C-alpha positions, -999 to +999 in steps of 0.1 A: +898-914+561+888-882+546+893-869+511+891-830+496+876-823+462+887-787+451+864-774+421+878-754+397+853-728+380+849-722+344+870-699+328+857-664+333+846-649+295+835-608+295+828-596+260+817-559+271+788-540+267+762-542+244+765-513+218+744-494+190+758-484+157+746-465+127+744-489+095+774-496+075+797-483+104+819-505+127+819-514+163+849-519+184+846-547+208+863-551+240+868-584+257+888-603+288+888-636+299+913-655+325+916-689+308+945-703+284+924-699+251+901-677+234+874-674+206+854-650+191+823-665+170+810-653+147+842-645+128+827-638+094+821-595+102+849-593+126+883-581+117+915-592+137+892-615+155+922-633+169+924-603+197+907-596+224+894-564+209+883-569+170+861-542+148+829-557+140+816-549+110+779-562+112+755-558+086+721-562+110+717-569+147+748-594+157+751-611+192+795-618+191+805-649+216+832-650+236+844-684+244+872-688+272+889-726+277+914-733+305+932-767+309+925-773+346+895-792+358+868-796+332+874-789+297+838-768+294+842-733+282+832-700+301+812-676+273+798-645+273+780-624+245+778-589+236+751-579+213+754-549+187+725-537+175+726-520+140+700-487+136+685-491+102+699-470+072+691-436+067+674-425+037+674-389+032+651-369+009+653-334+002+622-334-021+627-322-058+646-301-077+620-265-082+617-232-092+607-200-072+599-162-080+621-138-063+607-126-033+580-157-033+580-178+000+590-218-010+584-246+015+609-268+013+604-307+027+630-331+040+620-365+049+639-396+064+654-389+106+647-371+136+667-337+129+681-317+097+705-290+090+704-277+057+737-263+040+739-236+031+713-216+052+709-192+027+671-176+024+657-201+050+638-191+079+656-220+100+684-245+086+677-267+113+638-269+103+626-302+088+606-279+064+620-245+062+607-215+042+631-197+017+626-166+003+651-152-025+661-118-034+675-104-069+706-112-059+699-150-060+701-168-095+699-206-083+710-223-049+714-258-044+709-270-005+725-301+011+701-316+039+721-334+065+692-360+078+701-375+113+690-404+132+686-404+168+723-410+178+736-386+159+746-406+126+738-386+091+733-390+054+726-362+027+702-355-001+705-327-022+678-301-041+683-274-064+661-239-064+660-221-099+649-183-090+630-165-114+635-125-117+600-119-135+568-122-121+547-154-138+523-153-159+502-171-185+509-175-221+480-184-244+487-192-280+465-171-305+462-203-331+459-237-333+459-266-357+438-294-346+444-318-374+459-346-361+497-341-368+507-343-328+519-305-330+499-277-317+467-299-319+454-288-287+452-254-273+460-246-238+474-217-215+511-222-204+522-213-172+558-191-175 
């Protein structure tokens, strides 16, 4: 006599393609399966984890596992993993607030990314440069720049710097007297940059 043995395959689970996201942004997961039930893990950073398309908010690189169960044959699950890579937080820096004299060049310095955009572009030789040079005319009293600092996938964060523009040439004032009596006032004579 003969007997026929039919094997039942594990249920198929497909968690979707690996993805890369910016810090503190969501990732849309797209899963599929051919079993009777499914589950995602871990669920702590998933919104709508009971659907095949949950939204993930991982704080760091996280592997999400989609498990599919069927009730045919052995109750073994089919599994697939999707990796969500989280880029580091962008730490933008635009330098400290500063002063400049009309007509004198001012070197601005930004840091923290791979590309930059200075807003507004007023007085700047290249508003897309990491270190643009600004020159200001009599019409500018002060200006506050926002620099958008971008990472390699185009996400950005912003930093700010204020520039005060003086209308006179710089000069040095030297006091004509001092009182070295130890009272903490005018004890030392020194030039003062104005």
